[in-house]
C-alpha positions, -999 to 999 in steps of 0.1 A, spaced: -248 656 -36 -273 685 -47 -280 706 -73 -295 735 -73 -315 723 -44 -323 691 -47 -303 657 -34 -293 640 -62 -296 599 -60 -272 574 -45 -239 586 -26 -202 587 -45 -170 582 -32 -148 612 -16 -136 617 -52 -166 613 -73 -191 636 -46 -155 665 -44 -161 661 -84 -198 665 -85 -190 697 -64 -177 719 -84 -210 722 -111 -225 755 -105 -249 749 -86 -243 723 -69 -225 709 -37 -217 683 -12 -222 673 21 -201 650 38 -211 632 75 -189 615 97 -196 597 130 -157 599 153 -138 591 128 -98 579 129 -72 602 115 -66 575 86 -108 573 81 -104 614 77 -76 616 57 -90 609 22 -116 641 23 -91 661 37 -71 655 10 -97 657 -18 -110 698 0 -75 704 10 -86 709 47 -64 729 71 -40 706 94 -52 727 126 -93 722 120 -85 685 108 -65 684 145 -94 693 164 -119 675 145 -105 644 152 -95 647 185 -129 669 196 -132 681 231 -129 715 220 -149 748 233 -173 765 203 -152 789 183 -162 800 146 -124 805 130 -115 814 93 -86 791 73 -87 806 39 -113 807 21 -137 777 48 -150 780 82 -150 763 114 -173 757 133 -171 739 170 -209 734 187 -224 718 215 -245 698 221 -266 690 251 -295 669 270 -307 666 304 -309 631 318 -335 640 347 -324 605 369 -292 616 371 -293 656 369 -268 660 345 -257 671 314 -245 649 287 -230 673 262 -214 666 224 -206 677 198 -205 688 162 -185 698 141 -183 718 103 -163 726 72 -178 751 55 -165 759 19 -183 775 -13 -193 740 -21 -191 716 1 -205 714 38 -187 683 65 -199 675 97 -184 654 121 -200 643 149 -185 632 184 -204 612 213 -245 623 220 -242 646 193 -275 657 181 -288 642 153 -282 649 114 -310 627 100 -343 649 109 -317 679 102 -318 664 61 -349 655 54 -365 689 63 -338 708 43 -347 683 15 -383 695 15 -381 728 14 -359 729 -18 -356 765 -19 -334 769 5 -315 740 2 -306 758 -31 -285 789 -17 -258 767 -11 -237 746 21 -246 785 45 -285 771 47 -265 736 63 -251 754 83 -280 772 97 -301 740 100 -277 725 122 -267 757 149 -301 763 145 -311 725 158 -287 727 179 -298 758 197 -333 742 196 -321 709 218 -307 729 245 -345 737 253 -350 702 271 -320 703 287 -330 737 305 -370 727 311 -351 695 329 -327 724 350 -357 744 360 -379 711 375 -350 698 393 -343 734 405 -373 745 415 -376 713 433 -346 722 457 -359 753 463 -393 739 472 -374 713 496 -348 748 513 -380 767 517 -411 740 533 -384 735 563 -377 702 564 -348 687 583 -325 673 551 -297 687 538 -299 688 501 -258 717 500 -247 681 478 -270 683 451 -272 719 450 -231 723 443 -239 695 417 -267 711 398 -247 739 403 -219 721 384 -242 708 358 -253 739 344 -221 756 348 -209 735 323 -239 735 297 -226 772 299 -196 764 291 -208 747 262 -240 775 252 -222 813 263 -187 809 236 -215 799 208 -229 840 213 -209 862 195 -202 833 168 -239 835 155 -242 868 163 -215 874 134 -228 847 111 -266 866 112 -245 900 113 -237 888 73 -199 891 85 -186 864 57 -199 860 21 -203 824 27 -231 829 40 -263 839 11 -279 874 21 -312 857 25 -295 825 49 -281 855 73 -314 862 83 -327 832 97 -296 836 116 -310 859 136 -336 841 146 -309 811 164 -287 838 177 -324 858 193 -329 817 211 -292 817 222 -296 842 237 -326 830 257 -308 803 270 -280 819 278 -299 843 300 -314 813 315 -285 795 323 -268 828 344 -302 829 367 -297 795 372 -268 799 388 -273 836 409 -305 809 422 -287 783 429 -257 806 444 -291 820 463 -305 783 478 -274 776 489 -263 800 509 -304 795 523 
């Protein structure tokens, strides 16, 4: 539970956390990892979460999106980590329920850790005092930042293939090219659909987001657009290499 931008001592039960966040200037942040339907039921009932969003959060495997249910915003993020030896992009998922006085995060798979996000926020009480919207920004910012190392890993392997093709080596890397194209495509499916929702957040379409926090989304939006453009260039480059 956070009050006036500072974390209260202890971790109260769900029903107490709900009551605590009803106080002016306070909100609660609940984090879960791959909860079952039974484990999520108490949270669903306490915060009166929409059943469709809850179903998405429990079963995961959703495309990145942002939906509004009454006075709650529900957003799905895809995380990415590049495993170089296998040349694969490992995708995880973070689903976020955002209300005026609560934020609930649900992680699935190899999703980005949020402990560092929480710690960084707690060192900036002035920003955290702006409520759950500040938490949403910090999470989206971390997810998009984590795209960077994955893009670098992909780029290095694509450069390696390009050098191999144009060096005249007899080995045929077609299978490797197809595999990397598939990884790029799946990565782009995680990044591309997020562009429009983050753009809406940057333009201040939602009253839940404090005006002082909206400006931070513009920077995240710029980074996300660059990642999307980079993936499109990778796809085009791999197509050209395959043709060659």
